[in-house]
C-alpha positions in Angstrom: 11.3 33.4 -57.1 12.9 30.3 -56.3 14.1 31.2 -52.6 13.6 33.7 -49.9 17.1 35.1 -51.2 15.4 36.3 -54.2 13.0 38.4 -52.3 15.4 41.2 -52.3 15.6 41.3 -56.1 11.9 42.8 -55.9 13.2 45.9 -54.1 16.9 46.4 -55.5 19.2 45.3 -58.0 22.3 47.0 -56.3 22.7 45.2 -52.9 25.1 43.7 -50.5 24.0 40.7 -48.2 25.3 41.3 -44.6 26.3 37.7 -44.2 27.2 38.0 -40.6 23.7 39.3 -39.8 21.8 36.7 -41.7 20.5 33.8 -39.5 17.9 31.2 -39.2 16.9 29.2 -36.1 14.0 27.0 -35.1 11.7 30.1 -34.9 12.8 33.0 -37.1 14.6 33.6 -40.4 16.6 37.0 -40.6 18.1 38.5 -43.9 19.6 42.1 -44.0 21.1 44.1 -46.9 22.7 47.2 -47.6 21.1 48.4 -50.8 22.7 51.3 -53.1 19.1 52.5 -54.5 15.7 51.1 -54.5 13.8 50.1 -57.5 11.1 52.4 -58.9 8.4 50.0 -59.3 7.6 46.8 -57.5 5.1 44.0 -58.4 1.3 44.7 -57.5 0.6 41.1 -56.8 2.8 40.7 -53.6 5.8 38.9 -52.7 4.1 36.2 -50.3 4.6 33.3 -52.9 7.6 31.9 -51.7 6.6 31.8 -47.8 4.6 29.1 -46.5 1.0 30.3 -45.6 1.6 29.1 -42.0 4.6 31.7 -41.8 4.5 35.4 -41.4 7.0 37.4 -43.7 8.1 41.0 -42.7 10.1 43.4 -44.8 11.7 46.6 -43.2 12.9 49.5 -44.9 15.3 51.6 -43.2 16.0 55.4 -43.4 19.8 55.1 -44.1 22.3 52.6 -44.3 22.3 52.2 -40.4 19.9 49.5 -39.1 19.7 51.4 -36.0 17.8 54.1 -37.7 14.0 54.5 -37.8 12.1 52.4 -40.1 11.0 54.3 -43.0 8.6 51.5 -44.2 7.2 48.3 -43.0 5.5 45.4 -44.8 3.8 42.5 -42.6 1.9 39.7 -44.7 -0.2 39.0 -41.5 -1.8 42.6 -41.9 -2.3 42.0 -45.5 -1.4 45.7 -46.5 0.8 45.3 -49.8 -1.5 48.2 -51.4 -0.8 50.6 -48.7 2.7 49.3 -48.8 3.0 50.2 -52.3 1.6 53.4 -51.8 4.2 54.5 -49.2 6.9 53.0 -51.2 6.4 55.1 -54.2 6.8 58.0 -51.9 10.1 56.9 -50.9 13.5 58.7 -52.1 14.8 55.8 -53.9 18.1 56.9 -54.7 19.8 57.2 -51.1 21.5 54.0 -49.4 19.5 52.2 -47.1 19.3 49.0 -44.9 16.4 46.5 -45.7 15.5 43.6 -43.4 13.7 40.7 -44.3 12.2 38.5 -41.5 10.1 35.3 -41.5 8.3 34.4 -38.1 7.8 30.5 -38.4 4.6 29.2 -37.0 5.6 26.4 -34.0 2.1 25.5 -32.8 1.6 23.0 -35.7 3.4 19.8 -36.4 5.0 20.9 -39.3 7.8 23.7 -39.6 9.7 25.4 -42.2 13.4 25.7 -42.8 14.1 28.2 -45.5 18.0 28.2 -45.7 19.7 25.0 -44.8 23.0 26.5 -44.8 21.9 29.3 -42.2 20.3 26.8 -40.1 23.1 24.3 -40.0 25.4 27.4 -39.1 22.9 28.3 -36.4 23.0 24.6 -34.9 26.9 24.5 -35.1 26.8 27.5 -33.0 24.6 26.0 -30.3 25.4 24.0 -27.2 24.4 20.5 -27.5 21.9 20.7 -24.7 20.8 23.9 -26.1 19.4 22.0 -29.0 18.0 19.3 -26.8 16.1 21.8 -25.1 14.8 23.3 -28.0 13.6 19.8 -29.8 12.0 19.1 -26.3 9.9 22.1 -27.1 8.5 20.8 -30.3 8.0 17.2 -28.6 4.2 16.4 -28.8 2.2 13.0 -29.0 3.0 12.8 -33.0 6.1 13.2 -35.3 7.5 16.7 -35.7 8.1 17.6 -39.3 10.8 20.1 -40.6 10.2 21.0 -44.0 13.0 22.5 -46.1 11.9 24.9 -48.7 14.8 24.0 -50.8 14.1 21.2 -52.8 17.6 19.7 -53.0 18.5 19.2 -49.2 18.8 15.3 -48.5 16.2 14.2 -46.0 16.9 13.0 -42.3 14.6 11.3 -39.8 14.5 10.0 -35.9 11.5 8.4 -34.3 9.9 12.0 -33.5 11.6 14.2 -35.7 11.6 14.4 -39.5 13.3 16.6 -41.8 12.5 16.5 -45.6 12.1 18.6 -48.7 8.7 20.3 -49.4 6.1 18.0 -50.4 8.2 14.8 -49.8 7.6 12.0 -47.3 10.1 9.9 -45.3 9.0 6.1 -45.7 11.8 4.4 -43.6 10.8 5.3 -40.0 10.1 3.7 -36.5 7.4 4.0 -34.3 8.0 6.0 -31.4 7.7 4.6 -27.7 4.3 4.6 -26.2 3.4 7.0 -23.2 3.6 4.1 -20.7 7.2 3.2 -22.2 8.4 6.6 -22.1 6.9 7.4 -18.4 8.8 4.2 -17.5 12.0 5.2 -18.9 12.1 8.9 -17.5 10.9 7.7 -14.2 13.7 4.8 -14.0 16.3 7.5 -15.1 15.3 9.9 -12.6 15.7 7.1 -10.0 19.1 5.6 -11.1 20.8 8.7 -12.4 21.5 12.5 -11.1 21.7 14.9 -13.8 20.7 18.3 -14.4 20.6 17.8 -18.2 17.2 15.9 -18.4 14.9 17.8 -21.0 11.4 17.2 -20.1 9.7 14.3 -21.8 12.5 14.0 -24.2 14.1 10.6 -24.2 17.3 9.3 -26.4 14.9 7.1 -28.4 13.5 10.5 -30.0 16.7 11.4 -31.6 18.5 8.3 -32.5 19.0 8.5 -36.3 17.0 6.0 -38.3 17.0 7.0 -42.0 19.5 9.7 -43.5 21.1 10.9 -46.4 22.1 14.0 -44.9 25.6 13.6 -43.5 25.5 16.9 -41.4 22.2 16.0 -39.5 23.4 12.6 -39.0 26.7 13.3 -37.6 24.9 16.0 -35.3 22.0 13.7 -34.0 24.5 10.9 -33.3 26.5 13.4 -31.0 23.1 14.8 -29.4 21.7 11.2 -28.8 25.0 9.8 -27.6 25.9 12.5 -25.0 21.9 12.4 -24.1 22.1 8.7 -23.5 25.1 8.9 -21.4 23.2 11.0 -19.0 20.6 8.1 -18.6 23.4 5.7 -18.0 26.0 7.3 -15.8 25.8 8.2 -12.0 26.1 11.8 -12.3 26.2 14.4 -15.4 25.8 18.0 -15.7 27.0 20.8 -17.9 29.8 23.2 -16.9 31.5 25.6 -19.0 30.5 23.8 -22.2 32.2 20.7 -20.9 30.1 17.6 -20.0 31.3 16.5 -16.4 30.6 13.4 -15.1 30.9 10.4 -12.5 30.7 6.8 -13.3 30.6 4.0 -10.6 31.3 0.6 -11.5 34.1 -1.8 -10.6 36.0 1.3 -10.6 35.1 4.8 -10.2 35.7 7.2 -13.1 35.2 11.0 -13.0 36.1 13.5 -15.6 35.0 16.5 -18.2 34.5 15.9 -21.8 34.5 19.0 -24.2 31.1 19.5 -25.8 32.5 20.9 -28.8 34.3 17.6 -29.8 33.1 15.3 -32.2 31.7 11.8 -31.2 33.8 8.7 -32.6 31.0 6.9 -35.0 31.7 3.6 -33.2 31.5 4.9 -29.8 28.0 6.5 -30.7 26.9 3.1 -32.2 28.0 1.2 -29.1 26.5 3.6 -26.5 23.3 4.1 -28.3 23.1 -0.1 -28.5 23.7 -0.1 -24.9 21.0 2.4 -23.8 18.4 0.8 -26.0 19.3 -2.6 -24.4 19.4 -1.2 -20.9 16.1 1.0 -21.1 14.0 -1.6 -23.2 12.3 -4.3 -21.1 13.3 -6.6 -18.4 14.9 -5.4 -15.0 16.3 -2.0 -15.8 17.9 -1.4 -12.6 20.1 -4.8 -12.7 21.1 -3.9 -16.5 22.2 -0.3 -15.6 24.2 -1.6 -12.8 25.8 -4.4 -15.2 26.2 -1.5 -17.8 28.3 0.8 -15.2 30.3 -2.0 -14.2 31.4 -2.8 -17.8 31.6 0.7 -19.1 34.0 1.5 -16.1 36.5 -1.0 -17.4 36.1 -0.2 -21.1 35.6 3.6 -21.5 38.5 6.1 -21.9 37.7 8.8 -19.3 39.4 11.9 -21.7 37.7 11.1 -24.8 34.8 8.5 -23.7 35.8 6.2 -26.7 34.5 2.7 -26.1 36.2 -0.6 -27.3 34.1 -2.1 -29.8 33.4 -5.1 -27.9 32.0 -3.3 -24.8 28.4 -4.3 -25.7 29.1 -7.7 -26.2 30.9 -8.0 -22.8 27.8 -6.6 -21.2 25.5 -9.1 -22.8 28.1 -11.7 -21.7 28.1 -10.5 -18.1 24.4 -10.1 -18.0 23.8 -13.8 -19.0 26.2 -14.9 -16.1 24.2 -12.7 -13.9 21.0 -14.1 -15.1 22.2 -18.0 -14.2 23.1 -16.3 -10.6 19.8 -14.8 -10.4 18.1 -17.9 -11.5 19.6 -19.9 -8.6 18.7 -17.3 -6.2 15.3 -16.9 -7.6 14.5 -20.7 -7.1 16.2 -20.5 -3.7 13.7 -17.9 -2.9 10.8 -19.8 -4.3 11.7 -22.8 -2.1 11.9 -20.6 0.9 8.3 -19.2 0.1 6.9 -22.7 -0.3 8.8 -23.7 3.2 7.5 -20.6 4.8 4.0 -21.4 3.6 4.3 -24.9 4.6 5.5 -23.9 8.4 2.5 -21.7 8.3 -0.1 -24.5 7.5 1.7 -27.0 9.7 1.5 -24.5 12.8 -2.2 -24.0 12.2 -2.8 -27.7 11.7 -0.8 -28.0 15.1 -2.7 -25.7 16.9 -5.8 -27.4 15.8 -4.5 -30.9 16.8 -3.8 -29.4 20.1 -7.5 -28.4 20.5 -8.7 -31.7 19.3 -6.2 -33.7 21.9 -7.4 -31.2 24.7 -11.0 -32.0 24.0 -10.3 -35.7 23.7 -8.5 -35.6 27.2 -11.1 -33.4 28.9 -14.0 -35.6 27.3 -12.5 -39.1 28.5 -12.0 -37.8 31.9 -15.4 -36.3 32.4 -17.1 -39.4 30.9 -14.9 -41.6 33.0 -15.7 -39.6 36.4 -19.3 -39.6 35.4 -19.5 -43.6 34.7 -17.7 -44.6 37.7 -19.9 -42.4 39.8 -23.0 -44.1 38.3 -21.4 -47.7 38.5 -20.7 -46.7 42.3 -24.2 -45.6 43.1 -25.6 -48.9 41.3 -23.4 -51.2 43.2 -24.5 -49.2 46.5 -28.3 -49.9 45.8 -27.8 -53.5 47.4 -25.9 -51.9 50.5 -28.3 -49.0 50.9 -32.2 -48.7 51.5 -32.2 -45.1 49.9 -31.2 -46.5 46.3 -30.8 -43.4 44.3 -27.8 -41.5 42.9 -26.7 -39.0 45.6 -27.2 -35.2 45.0 -23.7 -34.8 45.6 -22.4 -37.2 42.9 -24.8 -35.6 40.5 -23.7 -32.1 41.4 -20.0 -32.9 41.0 -20.7 -34.3 37.7 -22.5 -30.9 36.8 -19.7 -29.0 38.0 -17.2 -30.8 35.7 -19.6 -30.3 32.8 -19.7 -26.5 33.4 -15.8 -26.5 33.7 -15.5 -28.5 30.7 -17.6 -25.8 28.8 -15.8 -22.8 30.4 -12.3 -24.6 29.2 -13.6 -25.2 25.9 -14.3 -21.2 25.8 -10.9 -20.7 26.8 -9.2 -23.4 24.3 -11.3 -21.9 21.6 -10.0 -18.4 22.2 -6.5 -19.4 22.5 -6.9 -21.3 19.0 -8.4 -18.2 17.3 -5.7 -15.9 18.8 -2.9 -18.7 17.8 -4.4 -18.7 13.9 -4.4 -14.9 14.0 -0.8 -14.8 15.2 0.5 -17.2 12.7 -1.1 -15.3 10.0 0.4 -12.1 10.9 3.8 -13.7 10.7 3.0 -15.2 7.5 1.8 -11.6 6.1 5.1 -10.1 7.5 7.0 -12.9 5.7 5.0 -12.3 2.5 5.9 -8.6 2.6 9.7 -9.7 2.9 9.6 -11.9 0.1 7.7 -9.3 -1.9 10.5 -6.7 -1.7 12.9 -9.7 -2.8 10.9 -11.0 -5.8 8.7 -8.3 -6.7 4.9 -7.7 -6.2 3.5 -8.9 -9.4 5.8 -12.1 -9.0 4.6 -12.8 -5.9 1.1 -12.3 -6.6 1.3 -14.6 -9.6 3.1 -17.3 -7.5 0.2 -17.2 -4.7 -2.5 -17.2 -7.4 -1.3 -20.3 -8.7 -1.9 -22.0 -5.3 -5.1 -20.3 -4.4 -7.3 -23.0 -5.0 -5.1 -25.2 -2.7 -5.0 -22.4 -0.3 -8.9 -22.2 -0.2 -9.3 -26.0 0.3 -6.7 -25.9 3.4 -8.7 -23.1 4.8 -12.1 -24.9 4.5 -10.7 -28.2 5.9 -9.2 -26.3 8.9 -12.6 -24.8 9.5 -14.5 -27.9 9.1 -12.2 -29.4 11.3 -12.5 -26.8 14.2 -16.4 -26.4 13.8 -16.5 -30.3 14.1 -14.8 -30.7 17.2 -16.2 -27.4 18.8 -19.8 -28.8 18.0 -19.1 -32.4 19.5 -17.4 -30.6 22.5 -20.5 -28.2 23.2 -22.9 -31.1 22.4 -21.5 -33.9 24.4 -20.9 -31.8 27.4 -24.4 -30.1 27.0 -26.1 -33.8 26.8 -24.3 -35.1 30.0 -25.3 -31.8 31.7 -28.8 -32.3 30.5 -29.2 -35.8 31.7 -27.8 -34.7 35.0 -29.8 -31.8 35.7 -33.0 -34.3 34.9 -32.1 -37.0 37.2 -31.2 -34.5 39.9 -34.9 -32.9 39.3 -36.5 -36.3 39.4 -34.6 -37.3 42.5 -36.5 -34.2 44.3 -39.9 -34.0 42.6 -40.8 -37.9 41.9 -38.5 -40.1 44.0 -37.2 -43.2 42.3 -37.9 -45.6 45.3 -40.0 -48.1 43.1 -37.6 -47.9 40.1 -34.5 -48.6 42.3 -36.5 -51.3 44.2 -37.2 -52.9 40.8 -33.5 -52.3 40.1 -32.3 -53.9 43.3 -34.6 -57.0 42.7 -33.4 -57.4 39.2 -29.8 -57.1 40.4 -30.5 -59.6 43.3 -32.0 -61.9 40.7 -29.1 -62.0 38.4 -27.0 -62.6 41.6 -29.2 -66.0 42.4 -28.9 -67.0 39.1 -25.1 -66.7 38.6 -24.9 -68.4 42.2 -27.1 -71.5 41.1 -25.2 -71.9 37.6 -22.0 -72.0 39.7 -23.1 -74.8 41.7 
């Protein structure tokens, strides 16, 4: 037997095929015959030779010519009951008219699937709605290529990146690698965000059904139509099926809405252009911007009734995108310049706060030291005028009070400086978040990583400067305070009478010496 159509010859030589009842789809093949009489003898070795081992053959012989009658005899290859079937077959009345049904249940769990009659299968596809076919193809979609194997050797081949149709035992050499899982997920995610459609089919994307290699005119035309309509669902604003029409809405330079009959054929030029547009739009780059430009140009170049596109539509999209990129480059450079200025303002503000801290320290230190030395000098000058020659306690206590005030003021200024830096850092992070929304997270991350070393050096310089002046402020004030405390203690524990007398004598001697030199 060369095909499943010859199985009937095993049972009868006088029969009529009921063509309108014979069908084949993705899952089953069903052949129905009216037979005038059965053969007396049938082969002892079975009839499974023409059926692929992965599939299941069933033969039903009915009691009469009416298919609604009871089944007189049934054979199923999965039950391996051919011998029992022969015994029962020999008991049948072979002279009466009967109906015989041959059915093949295809295995759909593996990567390879059988097509037994291309004529019946193509008739089934012609009768199906476009989105019905897409839904069934989606069910066969998996991580590997799905193969539909023609059991008729003469049927020409056809392939897409995910679906291969070829003859039994043959292979398709020319093919294309399907998209990776990450690319597919990105494509589906973007389509779900940019487009509103009720016709998205699970993980199926237009790339899966673009014709790649074909000698089969019927499948090439069919898949051109399938891929084009499905690609439109990924490009237009709104798409949904309504009574075998594709209802759509496109918002571009102008708004277009309409219906397109799904039974119509797709213009081959339009199919090629739309497939090229989709491939360009969803392959790399900023998909959001590309889809916006595509919609703008499509709204000016599409015929709303027939969905026919001008042949130069794709070139117009590319030209418009180049103009858009030039404008984007200027905006991008402006944004980067603004980021740089924002960073500089942030750094300058922190350095300015540190300079204020430094200037406050200088002013307070100068004031404190000036008061201290003036007090000391006045006390020394008073040695000659007073018999009680030592630094008064009131002067020492005033100086000590100023030192304590200086330390308290340092604490307040340091706290102000830390709060000021935190405030500036918060403003900088808010600005960074703003630029992140404009430039993108990865772009801004790369931008800051490029200057990360400089930022670390700036931070180290700031911290070093703050620590340096903080330590200088604390140590200088602390030393003065310690000296004053020591002098105060010495004034009361061990009077400095002798020391002050010697110091007074020294001052008197210096004064007399200067007078004699002057004469």
